[in-house]
C-alpha positions, -999 to 999 in steps of 0.1 A, spaced: 625 -71 -274 642 -104 -279 631 -129 -305 613 -160 -290 633 -192 -293 625 -229 -292 643 -262 -291 646 -282 -323 666 -312 -335 693 -304 -360 718 -326 -380 754 -320 -371 774 -312 -403 743 -316 -424 743 -354 -425 754 -385 -407 742 -415 -386 718 -412 -358 744 -397 -335 745 -366 -358 712 -355 -343 714 -329 -316 692 -304 -298 696 -267 -308 680 -235 -297 667 -215 -327 642 -187 -334 606 -197 -332 591 -196 -368 570 -166 -378 539 -176 -397 535 -162 -432 502 -152 -447 478 -182 -447 499 -201 -422 491 -212 -386 516 -215 -358 513 -248 -339 527 -256 -304 539 -291 -311 532 -319 -286 542 -349 -307 560 -355 -340 560 -386 -361 593 -403 -371 594 -416 -407 619 -433 -430 622 -401 -451 637 -385 -419 664 -412 -419 672 -405 -456 674 -368 -450 696 -373 -420 720 -394 -442 721 -366 -468 699 -384 -494 665 -365 -492 670 -327 -490 640 -306 -480 620 -288 -507 627 -251 -513 614 -230 -485 611 -259 -460 631 -259 -427 664 -278 -428 654 -296 -396 636 -330 -397 600 -339 -392 571 -343 -417 541 -346 -394 531 -332 -360 501 -327 -336 495 -300 -311 475 -268 -305 471 -237 -327 487 -207 -310 484 -183 -340 453 -188 -362 447 -186 -399 421 -200 -423 394 -220 -405 415 -226 -374 411 -209 -340 436 -205 -312 435 -236 -290 423 -260 -317 438 -295 -314 452 -303 -348 477 -324 -368 495 -313 -398 516 -324 -428 549 -305 -432 577 -301 -456 601 -303 -427 607 -289 -392 585 -311 -371 611 -321 -346 606 -288 -328 585 -271 -302 567 -249 -328 560 -251 -365 544 -228 -390 524 -245 -417 499 -237 -445 465 -237 -428 452 -259 -456 476 -287 -447 462 -289 -411 435 -313 -400 415 -317 -368 425 -344 -344 400 -372 -351 375 -378 -323 387 -404 -298 424 -399 -306 451 -382 -284 478 -360 -298 504 -388 -298 482 -408 -320 473 -379 -342 509 -371 -348 513 -405 -364 486 -398 -391 495 -372 -417 526 -384 -435 515 -420 -434 478 -415 -443 485 -390 -470 511 -414 -486 490 -445 -483 458 -429 -494 473 -412 -525 491 -443 -536 464 -468 -529 434 -450 -542 447 -423 -566 478 -438 -583 468 -475 -576 430 -469 -583 422 -497 -557 385 -504 -555 362 -526 -534 365 -563 -543 401 -561 -557 432 -577 -542 460 -556 -528 495 -570 -525 514 -552 -497 551 -555 -491 564 -544 -457 532 -551 -438 542 -540 -403 558 -507 -412 540 -474 -404 528 -473 -440 520 -510 -440 497 -511 -410 479 -480 -424 476 -494 -459 461 -527 -446 434 -509 -427 426 -483 -455 423 -511 -481 400 -531 -458 379 -501 -450 374 -495 -487 363 -531 -493 394 -545 -508 412 -578 -499 448 -578 -487 477 -602 -492 505 -589 -470 541 -600 -469 564 -597 -439 598 -611 -430 589 -633 -401 560 -655 -390 554 -631 -360 551 -601 -383 528 -620 -407 506 -629 -377 505 -592 -367 494 -583 -403 465 -608 -400 455 -593 -367 453 -559 -384 429 -573 -410 450 -587 -438 431 -616 -455 463 -634 -462 497 -627 -447 529 -647 -453 564 -649 -440 582 -641 -473 614 -657 -460 598 -692 -460 568 -689 -485 563 -675 -520 540 -646 -522 535 -654 -559 521 -689 -550 499 -672 -523 486 -647 -548 479 -673 -575 459 -694 -550 436 -664 -546 433 -655 -583 462 -629 -585 464 -594 -573 451 -562 -588 473 -536 -571 508 -539 -555 520 -513 -530 557 -517 -530 584 -501 -508 610 -529 -515 618 -523 -551 639 -543 -576 644 -573 -554 608 -583 -557 598 -567 -590 598 -599 -611 577 -618 -586 554 -589 -581 548 -586 -619 541 -624 -620 515 -621 -593 498 -592 -610 464 -597 -628 458 -582 -663 455 -544 -661 471 -545 -626 490 -516 -611 524 -517 -593 528 -486 -572 562 -476 -558 566 -455 -527 602 -465 -519 630 -488 -531 647 -502 -500 661 -532 -519 670 -518 -553 660 -487 -571 667 -498 -607 643 -522 -625 650 -545 -654 615 -545 -670 604 -573 -694 585 -551 -717 566 -579 -734 552 -591 -701 541 -556 -692 524 -553 -726 508 -587 -723 493 -579 -689 486 -543 -698 503 -535 -665 509 -501 -651 541 -492 -632 537 -460 -613 545 -444 -579 549 -411 -562 565 -391 -535 546 -368 -512 570 -342 -500 577 -324 -533 541 -319 -542 530 -283 -544 509 -266 -517 477 -267 -537 480 -304 -544 487 -311 -507 456 -290 -498 435 -310 -522 447 -342 -508 441 -330 -472 405 -322 -479 399 -356 -496 415 -375 -466 394 -355 -441 363 -364 -462 371 -401 -466 396 -413 -440 387 -393 -409 352 -409 -407 369 -444 -410 391 -435 -380 362 -422 -360 342 -453 -368 370 -475 -356 377 -490 -390 412 -476 -390 433 -476 -358 466 -459 -350 493 -482 -339 521 -466 -318 551 -488 -315 572 -466 -292 575 -430 -279 607 -411 -272 613 -376 -257 624 -350 -283 659 -350 -268 661 -387 -276 656 -383 -314 688 -402 -321 675 -432 -301 642 -430 -320 660 -432 -353 681 -462 -342 649 -479 -332 633 -473 -366 664 -484 -384 664 -517 -365 632 -526 -383 615 -545 -354 587 -519 -350 550 -525 -355 534 -492 -364 547 -457 -358 575 -442 -337 567 -408 -322 586 -381 -304 569 -364 -274 575 -328 -268 568 -313 -233 
């Protein structure tokens, strides 16, 4: 009896530009104890995928070498609380650009009421990242001000909405007047074009900020620290414009500032399971109540994964890029 196969997207020679992505036929994954098998209908495309494709973000031990950190589809082999046929989305260590994935049943969530599978595929990586860094590492609470760099990225549009749902106020920065307007439409209280206006001045007009969620890095560190209130927190989730900081220790001490950050992918299975349960408890009701919307910028067929990567790299997107799988 032959082993069932599936189509997945691999990286030619292990790394390269978008043209290194190609479709390959490979064995369908066999779920281990405690894992479900999902027939994938859609997979989110994220910046960590671009880094892995370029050879800078290897998958954790035991994860597939193929790309993809989030999917949505139907359960075809059950485990845990899931039944065959359940519509679900899942957080992965890798392998989402494929027709099937096997994943820890605890890292699987139901599709929120009112969403389709394309929208659901855009949730796990982004929501897990934004929730953990805003509310756990950043300790953001109602009434505080959040400074958000990169407002119209997949993380940005989610973070704006999560912060507002939690009762916080948001100062968002973007690199054009159009993107600033989009951030305001998503609920940001203040949004500026950082190419023409100082976010430090904007922050000071509103009494400073309490938490900064930063994916830019060194290029904006000094200004972010200046905008920060006493006992404020700067939370790093990426460093697209400089990964090494020069820290004025006296200023950090004077403000009692906290510099922190995290990555999601290397966390152990139990920690991801804990986070999944917390997100289902807190965020899923916000989605079902309409407080948090999913913004899909563009959809691409699985075979056009290279085109999807080029679109994300261009940086003009608002929200998420998703691969559709027939």
